[in-house]
One Martini backbone bead per residue (centre of mass of N, CA, C, O) as a GRO file, in nm:
protein
  484
    1MET     BB    1  -0.507   3.456  -6.068
    2THR     BB    2  -0.727   3.373  -6.289
    3GLU     BB    3  -1.096   3.338  -6.292
    4GLU     BB    4  -1.371   3.110  -6.320
    5ILE     BB    5  -1.737   3.084  -6.299
    6LEU     BB    6  -1.953   2.804  -6.286
    7ILE     BB    7  -2.318   2.768  -6.348
    8ASN     BB    8  -2.538   2.497  -6.278
    9VAL     BB    9  -2.893   2.471  -6.354
   10THR     BB   10  -3.155   2.305  -6.184
   11PRO     BB   11  -3.441   2.226  -6.018
   12GLN     BB   12  -3.266   2.041  -5.807
   13GLU     BB   13  -2.974   2.186  -5.875
   14THR     BB   14  -2.662   2.353  -5.783
   15ARG     BB   15  -2.354   2.416  -5.965
   16VAL     BB   16  -2.008   2.492  -5.873
   17ALA     BB   17  -1.718   2.615  -6.058
   18VAL     BB   18  -1.376   2.675  -5.996
   19MET     BB   19  -1.151   2.834  -6.224
   20GLN     BB   20  -0.796   2.777  -6.311
   21GLN     BB   21  -0.659   2.759  -6.601
   22GLY     BB   22  -0.891   2.528  -6.672
   23VAL     BB   23  -0.903   2.432  -6.364
   24VAL     BB   24  -1.047   2.265  -6.115
   25GLN     BB   25  -1.073   2.379  -5.765
   26GLU     BB   26  -1.393   2.394  -5.713
   27LEU     BB   27  -1.686   2.242  -5.548
   28HIS     BB   28  -2.047   2.312  -5.554
   29ILE     BB   29  -2.342   2.166  -5.392
   30GLU     BB   30  -2.702   2.235  -5.426
   31ARG     BB   31  -2.997   2.114  -5.287
   32GLY     BB   32  -3.323   2.174  -5.240
   33SER     BB   33  -3.358   1.922  -5.029
   34GLN     BB   34  -3.034   2.007  -4.906
   35ARG     BB   35  -2.996   2.259  -4.757
   36GLY     BB   36  -2.801   2.441  -4.593
   37LEU     BB   37  -2.770   2.580  -4.240
   38VAL     BB   38  -2.555   2.769  -4.236
   39SER     BB   39  -2.652   3.082  -4.069
   40ASN     BB   40  -2.899   3.011  -3.959
   41VAL     BB   41  -3.185   3.147  -3.779
   42TYR     BB   42  -3.326   3.065  -3.456
   43ILE     BB   43  -3.605   2.988  -3.255
   44GLY     BB   44  -3.562   2.800  -2.971
   45LYS     BB   45  -3.585   2.494  -2.765
   46VAL     BB   46  -3.516   2.352  -2.472
   47LYS     BB   47  -3.497   2.001  -2.411
   48ARG     BB   48  -3.188   1.943  -2.301
   49VAL     BB   49  -2.972   1.906  -2.018
   50LEU     BB   50  -2.607   1.824  -2.001
   51PRO     BB   51  -2.381   1.837  -1.754
   52GLY     BB   52  -2.167   1.614  -1.832
   53MET     BB   53  -2.131   1.773  -2.134
   54GLN     BB   54  -2.197   2.074  -2.145
   55SER     BB   55  -2.495   2.048  -2.284
   56ALA     BB   56  -2.752   2.094  -2.545
   57PHE     BB   57  -3.080   2.039  -2.664
   58ILE     BB   58  -3.229   2.185  -2.960
   59ASP     BB   59  -3.532   2.299  -3.086
   60ILE     BB   60  -3.561   2.397  -3.456
   61GLY     BB   61  -3.748   2.195  -3.648
   62LEU     BB   62  -3.600   1.936  -3.684
   63GLU     BB   63  -3.548   1.606  -3.690
   64ARG     BB   64  -3.298   1.692  -3.522
   65SER     BB   65  -3.149   1.788  -3.265
   66ALA     BB   66  -2.958   2.032  -3.155
   67PHE     BB   67  -2.620   2.154  -3.063
   68LEU     BB   68  -2.506   2.294  -2.740
   69HIS     BB   69  -2.230   2.444  -2.613
   70VAL     BB   70  -2.102   2.627  -2.361
   71ALA     BB   71  -1.881   2.773  -2.552
   72ASP     BB   72  -2.143   2.885  -2.746
   73ILE     BB   73  -2.222   3.088  -2.515
   74TRP     BB   74  -2.198   3.418  -2.518
   75GLU     BB   75  -2.303   3.524  -2.242
   76ASN     BB   76  -2.110   3.339  -2.067
   77GLN     BB   77  -1.833   3.481  -2.192
   78HIS     BB   78  -1.963   3.808  -2.138
   79ASN     BB   79  -2.029   3.865  -1.804
   80GLY     BB   80  -1.739   3.917  -1.634
   81ASP     BB   81  -1.732   3.637  -1.535
   82ALA     BB   82  -1.722   3.333  -1.472
   83ALA     BB   83  -1.804   3.062  -1.617
   84LYS     BB   84  -2.088   2.882  -1.634
   85PRO     BB   85  -2.267   2.628  -1.606
   86ILE     BB   86  -2.521   2.517  -1.803
   87GLU     BB   87  -2.737   2.470  -1.566
   88LYS     BB   88  -2.716   2.799  -1.499
   89VAL     BB   89  -2.823   2.902  -1.796
   90LEU     BB   90  -3.014   2.660  -1.862
   91PHE     BB   91  -3.356   2.551  -1.943
   92GLU     BB   92  -3.622   2.378  -1.982
   93GLY     BB   93  -3.817   2.558  -2.233
   94GLN     BB   94  -3.632   2.760  -2.336
   95SER     BB   95  -3.577   3.042  -2.516
   96LEU     BB   96  -3.363   3.070  -2.824
   97LEU     BB   97  -3.109   3.238  -2.994
   98VAL     BB   98  -2.983   3.080  -3.293
   99GLN     BB   99  -2.690   2.950  -3.475
  100VAL     BB  100  -2.559   2.786  -3.740
  101ILE     BB  101  -2.216   2.629  -3.762
  102LYS     BB  102  -2.315   2.321  -3.831
  103ASP     BB  103  -2.397   2.074  -4.006
  104PRO     BB  104  -2.539   1.795  -4.046
  105ILE     BB  105  -2.346   1.486  -3.973
  106GLY     BB  106  -2.476   1.214  -4.018
  107THR     BB  107  -2.579   1.156  -3.680
  108LYS     BB  108  -2.543   1.456  -3.644
  109GLY     BB  109  -2.636   1.742  -3.542
  110ALA     BB  110  -2.657   2.053  -3.528
  111ARG     BB  111  -2.456   2.332  -3.464
  112LEU     BB  112  -2.448   2.585  -3.212
  113SER     BB  113  -2.500   2.946  -3.151
  114THR     BB  114  -2.541   3.265  -2.976
  115GLN     BB  115  -2.353   3.387  -3.180
  116LEU     BB  116  -2.405   3.638  -3.405
  117SER     BB  117  -2.381   3.640  -3.775
  118PHE     BB  118  -2.349   3.863  -4.074
  119ALA     BB  119  -2.300   3.846  -4.411
  120GLY     BB  120  -2.147   4.042  -4.635
  121ARG     BB  121  -1.948   4.160  -4.874
  122LEU     BB  122  -1.740   4.331  -4.659
  123LEU     BB  123  -1.901   4.234  -4.399
  124VAL     BB  124  -1.934   4.138  -4.052
  125TYR     BB  125  -2.202   4.112  -3.834
  126LEU     BB  126  -2.201   4.185  -3.463
  127PRO     BB  127  -2.454   4.259  -3.251
  128GLN     BB  128  -2.303   4.182  -2.958
  129GLU     BB  129  -2.078   4.363  -3.031
  130SER     BB  130  -1.813   4.649  -3.044
  131HIS     BB  131  -1.594   4.569  -3.232
  132ILE     BB  132  -1.321   4.590  -3.477
  133GLY     BB  133  -1.234   4.365  -3.716
  134VAL     BB  134  -0.989   4.169  -3.907
  135SER     BB  135  -0.887   3.981  -4.134
  136GLN     BB  136  -0.628   3.745  -4.127
  137ARG     BB  137  -0.538   3.786  -4.433
  138ILE     BB  138  -0.462   4.062  -4.317
  139GLU     BB  139  -0.129   4.127  -4.208
  140ASN     BB  140  -0.097   4.421  -4.225
  141GLU     BB  141  -0.114   4.650  -3.974
  142GLU     BB  142  -0.169   4.915  -4.129
  143GLU     BB  143  -0.411   4.813  -4.291
  144ARG     BB  144  -0.587   4.735  -4.052
  145GLU     BB  145  -0.608   5.021  -3.929
  146ALA     BB  146  -0.722   5.162  -4.182
  147LEU     BB  147  -0.986   4.995  -4.196
  148ARG     BB  148  -1.098   5.069  -3.924
  149ALA     BB  149  -1.109   5.375  -3.970
  150LYS     BB  150  -1.289   5.370  -4.223
  151LEU     BB  151  -1.537   5.242  -4.086
  152GLN     BB  152  -1.573   5.444  -3.850
  153GLN     BB  153  -1.650   5.688  -4.041
  154VAL     BB  154  -1.927   5.547  -4.169
  155LEU     BB  155  -2.049   5.526  -3.903
  156PRO     BB  156  -2.285   5.587  -3.707
  157ALA     BB  157  -2.294   5.725  -3.398
  158ASP     BB  158  -2.548   5.520  -3.291
  159HIS     BB  159  -2.409   5.261  -3.339
  160LYS     BB  160  -2.453   4.905  -3.311
  161GLY     BB  161  -2.201   4.694  -3.295
  162GLY     BB  162  -2.000   4.474  -3.480
  163TYR     BB  163  -1.699   4.399  -3.688
  164ILE     BB  164  -1.579   4.237  -3.987
  165VAL     BB  165  -1.327   4.279  -4.210
  166ARG     BB  166  -1.297   4.196  -4.527
  167THR     BB  167  -1.087   4.150  -4.791
  168MET     BB  168  -1.280   4.300  -5.002
  169ALA     BB  169  -1.240   4.593  -4.849
  170GLU     BB  170  -0.966   4.714  -4.945
  171ALA     BB  171  -1.110   4.854  -5.228
  172ALA     BB  172  -1.327   5.010  -5.090
  173THR     BB  173  -1.565   5.233  -5.065
  174ASP     BB  174  -1.757   5.427  -4.869
  175GLU     BB  175  -2.024   5.360  -5.013
  176GLU     BB  176  -2.001   5.051  -4.993
  177LEU     BB  177  -1.991   5.040  -4.686
  178ARG     BB  178  -2.265   5.175  -4.632
  179ALA     BB  179  -2.436   4.965  -4.785
  180ASP     BB  180  -2.358   4.726  -4.602
  181VAL     BB  181  -2.457   4.843  -4.336
  182ALA     BB  182  -2.754   4.881  -4.423
  183TYR     BB  183  -2.814   4.585  -4.492
  184LEU     BB  184  -2.745   4.467  -4.205
  185ASP     BB  185  -2.942   4.639  -4.041
  186LYS     BB  186  -3.201   4.543  -4.178
  187LEU     BB  187  -3.170   4.245  -4.116
  188TRP     BB  188  -3.167   4.273  -3.801
  189SER     BB  189  -3.437   4.415  -3.769
  190ASN     BB  190  -3.618   4.194  -3.891
  191LEU     BB  191  -3.535   3.969  -3.694
  192GLN     BB  192  -3.635   4.101  -3.432
  193GLN     BB  193  -3.932   4.115  -3.511
  194GLN     BB  194  -3.974   3.808  -3.554
  195SER     BB  195  -3.890   3.709  -3.264
  196GLN     BB  196  -4.156   3.848  -3.134
  197ARG     BB  197  -4.377   3.692  -3.323
  198LEU     BB  198  -4.249   3.411  -3.292
  199ALA     BB  199  -4.255   3.074  -3.219
  200PRO     BB  200  -4.119   2.810  -3.092
  201PRO     BB  201  -3.998   2.674  -3.361
  202SER     BB  202  -3.810   2.912  -3.575
  203LEU     BB  203  -3.742   3.074  -3.872
  204LEU     BB  204  -3.564   3.388  -3.929
  205TYR     BB  205  -3.296   3.306  -4.107
  206LYS     BB  206  -3.179   3.272  -4.444
  207GLU     BB  207  -2.952   3.176  -4.635
  208LEU     BB  208  -2.822   3.213  -4.914
  209ASP     BB  209  -2.798   3.097  -5.202
  210ILE     BB  210  -2.541   2.989  -5.401
  211SER     BB  211  -2.565   3.200  -5.633
  212LEU     BB  212  -2.536   3.450  -5.430
  213ARG     BB  213  -2.279   3.361  -5.274
  214VAL     BB  214  -2.088   3.392  -5.507
  215LEU     BB  215  -2.098   3.703  -5.510
  216ARG     BB  216  -2.019   3.749  -5.209
  217ASP     BB  217  -1.759   3.523  -5.176
  218PHE     BB  218  -1.602   3.471  -5.471
  219VAL     BB  219  -1.598   3.734  -5.601
  220ASN     BB  220  -1.321   3.902  -5.754
  221GLU     BB  221  -1.058   4.059  -5.911
  222GLU     BB  222  -0.979   3.770  -6.052
  223THR     BB  223  -1.253   3.767  -6.176
  224THR     BB  224  -1.370   3.750  -6.515
  225ARG     BB  225  -1.614   3.523  -6.492
  226VAL     BB  226  -1.977   3.449  -6.487
  227LEU     BB  227  -2.131   3.143  -6.575
  228VAL     BB  228  -2.478   3.100  -6.674
  229ASP     BB  229  -2.743   2.849  -6.768
  230SER     BB  230  -2.968   3.050  -6.639
  231ARG     BB  231  -3.188   3.297  -6.687
  232GLU     BB  232  -3.317   3.336  -6.406
  233THR     BB  233  -3.054   3.335  -6.237
  234HIS     BB  234  -2.912   3.562  -6.388
  235GLU     BB  235  -3.122   3.779  -6.317
  236ARG     BB  236  -3.102   3.753  -6.007
  237MET     BB  237  -2.796   3.820  -5.994
  238ARG     BB  238  -2.810   4.102  -6.123
  239ASN     BB  239  -2.996   4.231  -5.911
  240PHE     BB  240  -2.815   4.178  -5.667
  241ALA     BB  241  -2.561   4.319  -5.777
  242ALA     BB  242  -2.686   4.601  -5.824
  243ASP     BB  243  -2.739   4.644  -5.508
  244TYR     BB  244  -2.438   4.521  -5.379
  245ILE     BB  245  -2.238   4.440  -5.658
  246ALA     BB  246  -2.152   4.625  -5.913
  247SER     BB  247  -1.873   4.492  -6.010
  248ALA     BB  248  -2.024   4.210  -6.106
  249VAL     BB  249  -2.205   4.267  -6.353
  250PRO     BB  250  -1.994   4.246  -6.603
  251LYS     BB  251  -1.926   3.929  -6.528
  252LEU     BB  252  -2.208   3.849  -6.620
  253ASP     BB  253  -2.314   3.546  -6.791
  254HIS     BB  254  -2.509   3.390  -7.043
  255TYR     BB  255  -2.545   3.061  -7.125
  256VAL     BB  256  -2.643   2.930  -7.478
  257GLY     BB  257  -2.533   2.674  -7.545
  258ALA     BB  258  -2.577   2.345  -7.652
  259ARG     BB  259  -2.362   2.262  -7.470
  260PRO     BB  260  -2.293   2.169  -7.179
  261LEU     BB  261  -2.111   2.345  -6.959
  262PHE     BB  262  -1.958   2.107  -6.803
  263ASP     BB  263  -1.862   1.967  -7.062
  264LEU     BB  264  -1.697   2.196  -7.199
  265TYR     BB  265  -1.498   2.213  -6.919
  266GLY     BB  266  -1.470   1.918  -6.774
  267VAL     BB  267  -1.636   1.876  -6.498
  268GLU     BB  268  -1.761   1.595  -6.503
  269GLU     BB  269  -1.490   1.444  -6.500
  270GLU     BB  270  -1.392   1.566  -6.230
  271ILE     BB  271  -1.612   1.444  -6.053
  272GLU     BB  272  -1.544   1.150  -6.106
  273ARG     BB  273  -1.249   1.170  -5.998
  274ALA     BB  274  -1.342   1.277  -5.703
  275LEU     BB  275  -1.467   0.968  -5.642
  276SER     BB  276  -1.193   0.847  -5.641
  277ARG     BB  277  -0.931   0.690  -5.487
  278ARG     BB  278  -0.764   0.743  -5.742
  279VAL     BB  279  -0.479   0.963  -5.823
  280ASP     BB  280  -0.318   1.077  -6.091
  281LEU     BB  281  -0.001   1.162  -6.188
  282LYS     BB  282   0.198   1.299  -6.429
  283SER     BB  283   0.464   1.130  -6.344
  284GLY     BB  284   0.310   0.830  -6.247
  285GLY     BB  285   0.198   0.866  -5.998
  286TYR     BB  286  -0.006   0.825  -5.685
  287LEU     BB  287  -0.317   0.841  -5.513
  288ILE     BB  288  -0.472   0.743  -5.195
  289ILE     BB  289  -0.814   0.798  -5.094
  290ASP     BB  290  -0.944   0.777  -4.754
  291GLN     BB  291  -1.269   0.779  -4.606
  292THR     BB  292  -1.362   0.827  -4.274
  293GLU     BB  293  -1.508   0.900  -3.982
  294ALA     BB  294  -1.235   1.013  -3.839
  295LEU     BB  295  -1.059   1.011  -4.119
  296THR     BB  296  -0.810   1.106  -4.364
  297THR     BB  297  -0.625   0.936  -4.620
  298VAL     BB  298  -0.295   0.992  -4.783
  299ASP     BB  299  -0.130   0.810  -5.041
  300VAL     BB  300   0.198   0.799  -5.169
  301ASN     BB  301   0.307   0.702  -5.505
  302THR     BB  302   0.524   0.631  -5.771
  303GLY     BB  303   0.482   0.395  -5.950
  304GLY     BB  304   0.604   0.463  -6.287
  305PHE     BB  305   0.820   0.655  -6.169
  306VAL     BB  306   1.184   0.691  -6.302
  307GLY     BB  307   1.285   0.955  -6.283
  308GLY     BB  308   1.578   1.101  -6.258
  309ARG     BB  309   1.896   1.067  -6.130
  310ASN     BB  310   1.763   0.942  -5.868
  311PHE     BB  311   1.575   0.816  -5.620
  312ASP     BB  312   1.551   1.074  -5.447
  313ASP     BB  313   1.454   1.254  -5.682
  314THR     BB  314   1.196   1.099  -5.745
  315ILE     BB  315   1.060   1.133  -5.471
  316PHE     BB  316   1.064   1.443  -5.456
  317LYS     BB  317   0.893   1.498  -5.716
  318THR     BB  318   0.644   1.338  -5.626
  319ASN     BB  319   0.587   1.500  -5.362
  320LEU     BB  320   0.552   1.779  -5.491
  321GLU     BB  321   0.309   1.706  -5.666
  322ALA     BB  322   0.133   1.594  -5.437
  323ALA     BB  323   0.101   1.857  -5.276
  324GLN     BB  324  -0.067   1.999  -5.497
  325VAL     BB  325  -0.296   1.783  -5.532
  326ILE     BB  326  -0.400   1.758  -5.245
  327ALA     BB  327  -0.501   2.049  -5.208
  328ARG     BB  328  -0.710   2.026  -5.439
  329GLN     BB  329  -0.869   1.773  -5.337
  330LEU     BB  330  -0.975   1.895  -5.074
  331ARG     BB  331  -1.153   2.103  -5.218
  332LEU     BB  332  -1.314   1.928  -5.415
  333ARG     BB  333  -1.413   1.716  -5.175
  334ASN     BB  334  -1.446   1.848  -4.898
  335LEU     BB  335  -1.233   1.779  -4.679
  336GLY     BB  336  -1.243   1.697  -4.328
  337GLY     BB  337  -1.069   1.722  -4.048
  338ILE     BB  338  -0.866   1.464  -4.022
  339ILE     BB  339  -0.540   1.457  -4.194
  340ILE     BB  340  -0.336   1.203  -4.353
  341CYS     BB  341  -0.003   1.225  -4.493
  342ASP     BB  342   0.178   0.981  -4.697
  343PHE     BB  343   0.469   1.028  -4.778
  344ILE     BB  344   0.749   0.962  -4.916
  345ASP     BB  345   1.036   0.877  -4.803
  346MET     BB  346   1.288   1.105  -4.679
  347ASP     BB  347   1.627   1.159  -4.604
  348THR     BB  348   1.614   1.470  -4.630
  349ALA     BB  349   1.543   1.771  -4.480
  350GLU     BB  350   1.529   1.949  -4.733
  351HIS     BB  351   1.301   1.793  -4.875
  352ARG     BB  352   1.089   1.810  -4.651
  353ASP     BB  353   1.074   2.122  -4.639
  354ALA     BB  354   0.991   2.168  -4.937
  355VAL     BB  355   0.726   2.006  -4.929
  356LEU     BB  356   0.593   2.161  -4.695
  357GLU     BB  357   0.601   2.442  -4.828
  358GLU     BB  358   0.432   2.367  -5.077
  359PHE     BB  359   0.182   2.273  -4.924
  360LYS     BB  360   0.119   2.543  -4.777
  361LYS     BB  361   0.096   2.715  -5.033
  362MET     BB  362  -0.151   2.559  -5.153
  363LEU     BB  363  -0.339   2.588  -4.894
  364ALA     BB  364  -0.367   2.908  -4.897
  365ARG     BB  365  -0.613   2.905  -5.114
  366ASP     BB  366  -0.797   2.834  -4.895
  367HIS     BB  367  -1.103   2.925  -4.728
  368THR     BB  368  -1.039   2.721  -4.519
  369ARG     BB  369  -0.952   2.622  -4.217
  370ILE     BB  370  -0.597   2.552  -4.147
  371SER     BB  371  -0.378   2.294  -4.007
  372VAL     BB  372  -0.015   2.230  -3.997
  373ASN     BB  373   0.206   1.982  -3.955
  374GLY     BB  374   0.477   1.836  -3.948
  375PHE     BB  375   0.679   1.589  -3.955
  376SER     BB  376   0.677   1.300  -3.821
  377SER     BB  377   0.843   1.021  -3.699
  378LEU     BB  378   0.675   0.856  -3.940
  379GLY     BB  379   0.637   1.063  -4.197
  380LEU     BB  380   0.384   1.237  -4.124
  381VAL     BB  381   0.112   1.454  -4.217
  382GLU     BB  382  -0.066   1.661  -4.004
  383MET     BB  383  -0.414   1.770  -4.036
  384THR     BB  384  -0.663   2.036  -4.054
  385ARG     BB  385  -1.010   2.078  -4.171
  386LYS     BB  386  -1.275   2.247  -4.177
  387ARG     BB  387  -1.606   2.120  -4.092
  388THR     BB  388  -1.938   2.229  -4.230
  389ARG     BB  389  -1.979   1.999  -4.450
  390GLU     BB  390  -2.030   1.780  -4.672
  391SER     BB  391  -1.891   1.583  -4.875
  392LEU     BB  392  -1.899   1.494  -5.197
  393ALA     BB  393  -1.948   1.189  -5.145
  394HIS     BB  394  -2.194   1.234  -4.945
  395VAL     BB  395  -2.374   1.381  -5.156
  396LEU     BB  396  -2.346   1.160  -5.415
  397CYS     BB  397  -2.331   0.917  -5.211
  398GLU     BB  398  -2.343   0.570  -5.098
  399PRO     BB  399  -2.337   0.292  -4.955
  400CYS     BB  400  -2.280  -0.015  -5.045
  401PRO     BB  401  -2.513  -0.277  -5.052
  402THR     BB  402  -2.303  -0.514  -5.067
  403CYS     BB  403  -2.056  -0.404  -4.856
  404GLN     BB  404  -2.139  -0.167  -4.656
  405GLY     BB  405  -1.860   0.016  -4.703
  406ARG     BB  406  -1.593  -0.168  -4.698
  407GLY     BB  407  -1.478  -0.246  -5.009
  408GLU     BB  408  -1.569  -0.551  -4.961
  409VAL     BB  409  -1.610  -0.901  -5.034
  410LYS     BB  410  -1.691  -1.202  -5.003
  411THR     BB  411  -1.609  -1.488  -5.102
  412ALA     BB  412  -1.747  -1.757  -5.245
  413GLN     BB  413  -1.615  -1.958  -5.049
  414THR     BB  414  -1.704  -1.830  -4.784
  415VAL     BB  415  -2.010  -1.858  -4.844
  416CYS     BB  416  -2.017  -2.165  -4.870
  417TYR     BB  417  -1.929  -2.224  -4.573
  418GLU     BB  418  -2.168  -2.078  -4.443
  419ILE     BB  419  -2.388  -2.261  -4.565
  420LEU     BB  420  -2.296  -2.529  -4.445
  421ARG     BB  421  -2.333  -2.438  -4.147
  422GLU     BB  422  -2.635  -2.365  -4.170
  423ILE     BB  423  -2.738  -2.653  -4.237
  424VAL     BB  424  -2.645  -2.786  -3.977
  425ARG     BB  425  -2.819  -2.614  -3.788
  426GLU     BB  426  -3.095  -2.687  -3.916
  427ALA     BB  427  -3.074  -3.003  -3.886
  428ARG     BB  428  -3.078  -2.990  -3.562
  429GLN     BB  429  -3.381  -2.853  -3.553
  430PHE     BB  430  -3.481  -2.982  -3.833
  431ASN     BB  431  -3.699  -3.216  -4.025
  432ALA     BB  432  -3.629  -3.217  -4.334
  433ARG     BB  433  -3.654  -3.335  -4.662
  434GLU     BB  434  -3.512  -3.065  -4.782
  435TYR     BB  435  -3.234  -2.860  -4.911
  436ARG     BB  436  -3.224  -2.520  -5.032
  437ILE     BB  437  -3.007  -2.326  -5.233
  438LEU     BB  438  -2.987  -1.971  -5.244
  439GLY     BB  439  -2.785  -1.804  -5.499
  440SER     BB  440  -2.539  -1.701  -5.665
  441GLN     BB  441  -2.369  -1.782  -5.940
  442GLN     BB  442  -2.086  -1.814  -5.807
  443VAL     BB  443  -2.173  -2.008  -5.575
  444ILE     BB  444  -2.307  -2.233  -5.741
  445ASP     BB  445  -2.061  -2.296  -5.920
  446LEU     BB  446  -1.883  -2.392  -5.681
  447PHE     BB  447  -2.069  -2.630  -5.595
  448LEU     BB  448  -2.038  -2.772  -5.888
  449ASP     BB  449  -1.727  -2.787  -5.843
  450GLU     BB  450  -1.506  -2.755  -5.600
  451GLU     BB  451  -1.764  -2.803  -5.375
  452SER     BB  452  -1.907  -3.082  -5.435
  453GLN     BB  453  -1.786  -3.264  -5.212
  454SER     BB  454  -1.884  -3.101  -4.968
  455LEU     BB  455  -2.187  -3.137  -5.034
  456ALA     BB  456  -2.193  -3.447  -5.028
  457MET     BB  457  -2.093  -3.480  -4.733
  458LEU     BB  458  -2.329  -3.327  -4.605
  459SER     BB  459  -2.561  -3.505  -4.707
  460ASP     BB  460  -2.458  -3.760  -4.559
  461PHE     BB  461  -2.453  -3.642  -4.266
  462ILE     BB  462  -2.779  -3.557  -4.267
  463GLY     BB  463  -2.956  -3.743  -4.472
  464LYS     BB  464  -3.003  -3.515  -4.701
  465PRO     BB  465  -3.098  -3.340  -4.958
  466VAL     BB  466  -2.924  -3.100  -5.184
  467SER     BB  467  -3.015  -2.805  -5.347
  468LEU     BB  468  -2.998  -2.579  -5.636
  469GLN     BB  469  -3.034  -2.206  -5.678
  470VAL     BB  470  -3.048  -1.940  -5.888
  471GLU     BB  471  -3.008  -1.582  -5.804
  472THR     BB  472  -2.966  -1.304  -5.999
  473LEU     BB  473  -3.019  -1.071  -5.762
  474TYR     BB  474  -2.790  -1.170  -5.606
  475SER     BB  475  -2.537  -1.130  -5.423
  476GLN     BB  476  -2.256  -1.286  -5.315
  477GLU     BB  477  -2.360  -1.274  -4.997
  478GLN     BB  478  -2.626  -1.389  -5.077
  479TYR     BB  479  -2.862  -1.610  -4.897
  480ASP     BB  480  -3.066  -1.919  -4.886
  481VAL     BB  481  -3.236  -2.159  -4.670
  482ILE     BB  482  -3.458  -2.412  -4.769
  483LEU     BB  483  -3.729  -2.586  -4.631
  484MET     BB  484  -3.899  -2.882  -4.767
   0.00000   0.00000   0.00000
């Protein structure tokens, strides 16, 4: 399936949209002030060792200390003996070479590993390893062995370190492999020199920005064009491609049209839709997607779809379409962690198997690691999608200041009754001359209409007058009781 990659650049952020047959399949946003940290290498200092959690907090120069679990200490897993507890491996004040494997998310700091890896165009270099691995996406065993042998032939005899051969290396020439090996060797050599020169905490290696990562990670033989709307970024990408990915140079185009690039291809509208809870299906059904701290839920509904020969057929067709759309929405929104999909109940095992097969087929296009379980006894499909960075909603949005992220606000009547209770509390503590209620238009209107009798009864009960004042800037839940 052919694809196009669109890159929109402003001084503040770079946005990337991966298009297939004119439909947005993936969105990536990188802001200059919030660059991701994954793959960055630091020389850090151990701040605290927690034996109870078998973890340590490492100072790498960020606002929050990063987190290192004993299972992510490479030396401890490869010392030939049984793994030691973390308190026997690390001590406070120790300097440590670490790499970020997960960005800070929410209140959690970055997650670290002492196993280093550096991605090139065709290879991933593992300086602490000695073996040659092959991407799991290449399933044919003969191809895997052929790629191992091919790489072994181009490596210098005295070369140290291991590699993982990426899927893009399937059609690579020996010369391209040598160029990638040389690039990664130079990168590792520079990093070693810096680690001896700099004191912790210091950044030793910074991952490429998103415009260059597009060339390294996204462009493949199915990519027909990479369209960039910034002359400077286009030039930088051409220079990088000329040095490392010559095959990508002819695919790079500079967009100079008057109409904004993302408007022309409908990407702006797609971003807006990707922030909505509800996703409409072409059949008339719809999805409701809710993202919480612990997991994401996707609920499938038939909505107005009544087509098909019978009700079972209608449900089956809705679930099939939903399986395709859910897979795309997970990529678009970059949803990770535990995901629960509540498809409409199907009576036949044949229909359930067909929907699950379609779902797995659509998920196979994802670059992120995914595991999917079959239908549970409750008719739910449970799955996990590796989460390495914030979701689209967390990058572009923040919790609503009115409802504090609940998605609901108290009714005006509920707020009225809260105010009445508050005045009773105040009257028991203070002997004010008058009580004034400051509230939103909706709350004050209710006090003047349906709840006017309640207000009059309260005034008689406390023996003091109560006045009302509208505050136009107050949300429905905001109010103040002023003692006059």
